[in-house]
Structure formats: C-alpha cells, structure tokens
N, C-alpha and C positions, 0 to 999 in steps of 0.2 A: 503493499499500500504506500509506504514511504516513498519507493523508487517510482511509482506511478504519479505520485503527487510532484516529485522533483522533476520528472519529464514534463508534466503539464505545466508547471511553473515556467520551464524553459521555454515552451511553446507560446505561453502567454506573453512572456518578455519579448519574443520575436514578432509576435502580432503586434504589439504596442510599436515597435520599432519600424513594422511596415506601414503603420498607420500615420507615422510622423509626417510624411511628405503631404498628405492630404490636410492635416491640421495646420501645417505651416502655410500651404496655399490659401486656405479659407481664412486663416488669421491675418495674412498679409493683405489679401483683397478687401476683406470686411474692415480692418483697422485703418489701412493706410490710404486705400481708394475710396471705398464707399463711405468711411469714416462714421461707422454707426455700428454699435453692438448689436447683434442679432437678438430679437425678441426671446427666442427659445434656446437661450444660452445653457440652461440647466438639461433641458432634453437633449441637445447636442452632446454634451458631456457624458450622460448617461448612455446615449446611442453609442458613442464611441468605446465606451467599456465593453458595452454588450457586443459590438463588432468583434473587438479583440478576443473576448471569450469564445465567440463563435468560430472565428478562425483558428484558434488553438484546438477546439474540440474536432473541427473538420479535418486539420492536418493529421491528428492522432488517429482518427477514425479511418482515413485513408491508408496508414501504414497498418493498422489493424484488419480492416475488412476489404476495401475496394482492391487495392494492389494485389493482395494475396489470392483473392478469389478470381481475379481477372488473369493473372499469370498460370494458376493453376488450371483453369478452363483451356487456355493456349495450349498448355504441356498435354493435357488430356486429348485434345482434339489431334494434336501432332502424332500421338501415340496411336489413337484410333485409325488414323490414316484416311479418313473420309472427307475429301474435298468439298462434297456435296454439303455435308452437314456444318462444315466450318463456314464456308461462305452463305449458308443459310443463316447460322448464327450472326455471322457479320452484318448481313442486310437487315436482319430482324433488330439487332441493337441499335443500328443507326436509324431505322425508321421508327421503331417505337419511342425512343427518347426525343427524337426531334419533334415529333407530332405534339407532345407536350410540354415542349420548350417555352418558358414563360416570355423570353426575349421575343422569340419568333411571333407568338401569339400577339404580343403588344405591337410589333411592327406591322403585322398582317392586318389586325383591326384598325390600325391607325391609315394604313394604305387604303382600306375600304371606304373609310370615312373620306379621306381627302379626295378619292377618285369618283365619289358619290355612287358607290357600289359597283362600278365598272370592274375593278379588280376584286375579285370574291375572297373573303378571308379564308374560307375553309379550303378552297382549291388551291389557293397560293400555298397554304401550309402543307397540303397533301403534295403539290409539287416539289416544294423544299424537302419534305421528309422522304420521298421517294428518291430524290437526288443523292441525299445523304446515305441512304441504305445501299444505293448503287456504289456510292464512294467508298464506303468501309468494305464493301465486299471487292471491289477492283483493288483498294489497297492491300487487302489480305492476299489477293491472287497475286499481286506484285512481289510481295514476301516470299510466297511459294516459288514462285518462278526465279527470284533473285536478281530482277532487273533494277538497274538505277532508277531511283525515283525521278530524277531530273528529265529523262524522256518523257515520262507521263505529264508532270507538271508544266513543262514547256509546251508540250502539245495543248494541253488544257488551255493555258494562257492565250495561245495563238487562237485557238477556237473561240474563246470568249471575246477577243479583239474582233475577230471575223464576224461574229454574230451582232457584235454592238452596232455595227454599221447599218443592220437591217433592223434592228429593235427600235421601237418608238421611243422618244425622248422621255415620256413619262415612267417608262418602266426600268430605265438603266440604272439610275441610282439606287432604286429599290432591289434590283437584282444583285448589285455589288455588294449592298448592306445585307443581304439574305446569306450571302456565303460567310458573313461574319457573326451572325447570331445563331448559328446552328450548334456551335460545339459548346455545351453547358458545363456547369461546374461539377456535376457528377459524372456526364459522360465521358469528359476529357481524360480523367484518371483511370476509368475503366478501359477505353479505347487505347490509351498508351500502355496499359499493363497487357492488353490482348496483343498489341503489336511486338512489344518487347518479348513476352512471353514465348510468342511464336518463332521468332528469331532466334531466340536462345535455345529452342528446342529443334532446330533444323540444321544439320551439318553443314558447314560452309556459309552460315549466315553470321553476319556481325550485329549485335544488338543495337550499337550505336547508329551504324550506317542503314541497316534494313529494318530496325524495330521502330524507329520513329518514321512518321510521315503520313499515318492514317488519318490525323486530324487535318493535314493539308488538303487531302482529298475531299474531306467533308467540308471544307471551305471554298473550293473550286468549283465543284459539280453544280451547286445550287445557281451560281452566276449563269452557267449555260442553260440549265433547265428553266429558270424564272424569265430570263429573256425570250426563250422559246415560247413560253406560257404567255408572254406579253405580246408577241408577235401574233399569235392565234387570237387572243382576247381583243385587241385593238383592230386587227384586219376583220373581225366579225362585228364589230360595234358599230352601231349607227354614228354617222358623222356628227349629229347633233348632239348626241350625248357625249362623245369625245370633246366636243368644244366647251361643254359645261363643267369639265374637269376643273378649270381655273378657277370657278366661281365657288369658293368654299369659304364659309365664314369661320375666320381665324379664331374666335372664341371657341367654336366647336371642336376645332382642332386642339386647341389649349386644354380643353376640359377632358378630351379623349386621352390625351398623352397623360395628364396628371392622374385619371382615374385608373388607366391600366398599367402605366409605366412606373409611377413614382412612390405612391403609397396606398396601402389598405390598412386602416387603423385597427381594424379587428385581428386581434393576434390568432385566435382560433382559426379564422379563414385562412390566416398566412400559413399556420401549421398544416391544415388540410391541403393546401396548395402545394407545400413542400413534400408532403406524402404522395400526392397525385404525381408530382414529377419524378420521383424515385420510384414508385410503384412499378412502371411498366420495365424498368431496369431490372429490378428484383425478380418479376416474374419470369421476364426472359432468361435470366441467369439460372434460375432454379429449375426451370423447365428442361432446360438443355443440359443441366448437370445430372438430374435425377432421371429424366425421360430418354434422353438422347446418349449421353456418356454412361447412364446407369452405375453412378459412383457417388458415395456419399461424399459431402464437403468435408474436406480435413479441417481440423480446428474450428468446427462449427460454432462453438461458444464465442471464440474470439472474433470471428467473423461477423456474428450477429451483433456483438457489442460494438465492433467497429462501424457497422452500417448505422446502428442507432446513433452513434457519436457524430456521424457524417450528417445525419438527418437533423439532429439537434443543433449542430454546429452552423448548418446552412440556415436554419430556421433563425437562429440567434443573429447570424450575420445579416439576414435581410431586414429583421426587425429593427436592428440598430441602425442600419443605414437609413430606413425610412423615418426613424425617430429624429435624426440630426442632419444627416449629410445631403440626402436628395434635395429637401425643401430648400436648404441654404445655397446649394449648387444651382438649383434652379433660378433662385432670387437673385443671385450675383450676375448670372447670364443675362437675365431681363433687364437688370440695372445698368450693366455695362453696354447692352445695346442701346438703351435710351441716353446714354451719355455721349454717344455718336463719336467715340474715339475708337478708331478701328485697330490701332496698335494695342490698347488695352485688352480688346476682344482676342487678339492673336495670342498675347502673353498669357491670357487666363486658359485659352484652349491648349496652348503648350504645357503649361503647368499642370492643369487638371487632368491632362491626357498621361503625364507622368507619374502623377501622384496616385491616381487611380489604379494605374496598371501595376504599380509596386504592391498594391493591396489586393491584386486580383487572385483568388484562389485557385482557379485553372491553370495559371501561369505557375503559380508556386508549386503545384503538384508535378507539372512537367519539368521544372527547374531541379526538384528534388531528384526526380528519376534520372534526368541527364547527368547530374553529378554523380549518382550512385553507380551507373553503368559505365561511366567513362572513368570510373576508379579515381575520381577527384580532379581530373584533367579539365573539365568544364566546371567551373565554380557556380553554385547556384545563385548567389548574390550578384555577382557580375553578369550573369546571363540575364537574370531579371532587370537589372539596370539598363543594359544593352537594348532589351526589348522595350522597356519603359520610355527610353530616349527615342526610339524609332516611333511609338504610338505618338510621343508628344509632337514629333515633327509632322507626322501624318495627320493629326486633328488641328495643328496650327495652319499647315498648308490648306486643308480642307475647309477651315474657316474662312481663309483667304479666298478660296474659290468661291464660296456662297456670297462673300461682300463684294467681289469683282463681277460675279453673274457669269463666270466661264463655265463651257459645257464640261461635265465630269470626265468624260471619256478621253479627253486629251490628256489629262494628267494621269488617269489610270493606265492608259497605253505606254505612255512615256515611263512609267513606274515598272510596269511588266518587262520593258525592254531592258530595263536597268537590272531587274531580278535575273533574266536570262543571261546578260553579260557577267554579273556577279557570280552566278552558278558555276560558270567555266572557270573562274580563277579562285573561288573558294575550296578549302579543304574539304574532302568527301564526307568526313566524319560531322562537319557542322552543316551541310547542306539540309538534310531532313529535319534537323532540329530547327533550322531557319524557317523552313516551310511551315512546321507546325506552330513556330511562335506566332505567325499571322493568325492562325485560327483560336489561340488561346487567349489573345488579349482582349477580345470582345466578349465579356460574359457578365456575370452577376453584378459587378460594380459599374464597369465602363459603359455598356449599352444604354441604360436609362438616363445617365448623365449627358452622354455624347448625343443621343438621339433628341433629347430635349434642347440641347444647344443648338444643333443643326436646324430643328424646327423652329425655334425662337428666332434665330437669325433671319431664316427665310420669311417668316411671318411679319418681321419688324422692319425688314429693309424693303423700301419701295420697288417694284418691278420683279420681285422674286416670287416664283410659284412654289409653295411647300412641297407639292408632289415631284417637281423636277430638280428643285434646288436643295429643299430641305433634307433629303435622303442623300447619303453618299459619305458622310463622315466616318461611319463604322468601316466601310471600305478603305478609307485612307489609314484607319487605325490598324487595319489587317495588313496592309500591302508594306508599309514602311518597316516595321520590325523584321520583316524578311531580308531587307537590305542591310539594316543595322547589324543583325546577328551575323550575316555572311561578311560584312566588313570587318567585324570584330575577329572573325576566323581567318580571314586574309592578313589582318594585321598581326595576329598571334603568331602565325605561320612564318611571316617575314621577319618577326623578332627573333624567332627560334633559329632561323637559317643565318641571320646576322651574328647571333652569338656563337654559332658553331663555325663561322667564317673566321671570327676573331680566335 
C-alpha cells in the first residue's frame, strides 16, 4: 500500500508539472493583457487540482490495465496465426471507438448546424468511423507485411491533395479536422499497445519502426473519406440549399459549441458519458479475448483495477477542465478577438497550443511507450515538448489563416510536401512516431479549446464563413508536430554523427 501511494504521489507531482504551462498562459493573459481576475477563480483552482488527480489516475490505469491487455491480445493473435480475426479485431476496435468519440460527435453536430442540415451528423460520423476501422486494419496489415510506413502515408497525402481539388470548399476544413478528432484518449493507448505488441511478436519486426504508425493511419483516412462524402453530398444538394449555408446565426453556433463541446454541469451525466465512450472498447476486447482467442485474461484483477482507474481518471480530468479551464479559455479568446489586436490572437493561439498539448493524456501515453521501447533513446519529456512546439506553430499559423481569409488547402498542401521531404531525411526510427504524434495531439484537452478558438475567430471577423473558415485549426495542430518531431530526429542524428567525427 505504501509503495502504491508513493507511486501515485509521483504521478500527481508530474501531473501538476504538466499543467504548469496552462496555468502560466492563463495567468499571463488574464493579468497582463485582459487585466482582470476571472470571476470563478476558486472554481479554476479546484478544477486544476481535479485535473491533476485525474491525470495521475489515468496514467497509473494505463500501466496497470490498458497497455498489458492490448499487448497481450496482439501476442495471442500472432500465436493464433489468423490474419482474418486479427484484421477483424483491428477494424472493429477502430470503428466502435470512433462512433462514440465525443470530439467527433461535437464536430459533426456543429457541422450539421452550420450547414443547415446539409451535412448529416450521423452519416458524417459513420463515414469517419468506417475510415478509422479501415485505417487500423490497413495499418495492422502493414505490420504483418513489414512494409515501410512512409510508402503508405505519402501515398495517402498525395491522394488527400488530389481529392481536395475536387471537393467543395465547405467540406475541406471539416475533412481535415476529422482526421484530428478520431483518436481518443482511451483508443490511442490501446491501439499503440496493439501495434507495438504485434511488432514485438513477429520475427524480423522492430517495435520502434514497425510498432508505431497505426494512429497515423487513423488520422489520414478520414480526410479522404470525408472529402468523398462531401463531393457526393454537395453534388446531390439543391443549389438553393447550398447557397443558404452561409446564412447561419452566429448565436446559434456559439450556443451549439458551448452546449456540446465545452461544459456539462451535471457530474452524473459526465460519468455516464465516459462509461459510454469506454464501453465499446471493453466489449470488443473481452469478446475477442474470450470468444475468438478463447483464453482467460492474465492478471485479470490488475486489468480491472487499471480500467477502473482509467475511467475515473478520465472522468476527473474532464470535470476539472470544465470547471475552470474551458470557460476561461473561451472567454479570453472572445475578449482578444474584440480587442482587434491580431498579434495578441496569434500569441494566445501559439501559447495555448503549447500548454494544452503538454497536458494531453493521449500524447503522454504515446511518449511513455516511445521511451520504454526505445530503451530511453527517445526521452518522453523532450518528445512531448517537441510535439507541443509543433502544435503551437500549427495553431498560431492556422489562426493567421483565418484572420487573413486564405484558403486552407494551400497551407495544408505545402505542409504535406514538407512532411514528404522530411520523411526522406529523418532517421527511420523517428518517422512512425512523428506520424503518430500528429494524431495524438488533438484529443480531450486540445479539441474543445481549439475548435472554440477557430469558430470564435470566424464568427467575429467580418467576411468569414464559420463553415469554410472556422474549421481547420485541428488539422494544423495535427500536421506541424510531424514536422517538428522529424526535425528533432534529423537534428539528433546530425549531432550524433558530428560527435563521432570529432
């Protein structure tokens, strides 16, 4: 018991350290720029404490429950030797978890409102869920074949760019954002464990090079599928209905965003929501474990305790965010927009991107795993800082794009071209981790704040259309971490070769 409390105390200390950047950013803008203390200061402090406790519980639960069962399933599937059941499991886990993903539900509902129902929320979610199921299955097949991930990802980006030129402007930003909201806080650790466990079980595979990458597939395919969905929807739509898309009451959008994205006061409803999100994952896991593999779960008690800790941790984390950080983040974004100072908007976007990413549980899970399987060569804290820096650049640049009113695809296409160039120069071990980094940055913390910022800017700047201009920030937050992580790998290799030369 003493040992467990000591470990938890260490996790709690690390959680508070991870939250420090957010506290500094909020205090800086509230005190020096807005020059007013928030009305709910006590709620904010209590919320931050709850967030820290939630993070600590979540991390411990991952180590006890999610990572072991994911890797265990991968090993059992490898031994069973059934490619059909392995791919079925991969598809099912991708589809079932995405359908229930809260961030996707929020984005889909918002798109339906802004488009006056032309984009159907249910069918948009089904399109994304099918694409993620396909992505996880395809990524699993890549591990089995041992193909380099770069061939798949680069081909995918080229396909995204080609389809973009045929897709209607109203769907492009939404499609790019769909790739960023599919990888949830619980799904990421499980999918990462599946990939790493599978790569560890197959002779000739390297867990670092082959194990990562499944999350990258899950972030890429929705961009293709949603654009195709948009082409079909807008080609079938009546032209008069299409023209009415622009006429949306900004108050309605704001209400929708705050209702679905930012806060639900009732704690019991929130807990039920977390249980609903986790339930499909647990059903799929235990069905395949007991019905397909036909083998009891090893250390079942520890696994159950770990899963309960993950649920409670995620619940506390969300409650804490909604008590303090989401309302104040939304308020600051609104106040900065009204101040008509674009530089302050870009600075806030940059800093909030960095600080929220440092506290992102999904990124933390990937960073822990990367350090573990690289035997310490990849440091989790450095990796998280490099990813956070990429997100900060992305959200800052994305905010500039909204203010300037430029088409999103010009930025994204140039970004993908840079990703392709960096891929050829980056060391092999860093490329799959870099690709995955783009998918894990947009989850529980980042999506609500970034979505609120993007829509807030598009609503308050004259001449901007929330449907065309408001979406897209999440895509920027997914793209730039790939560049910074590969840049970090190139720099590290250069320093290593320089030291050898001396």
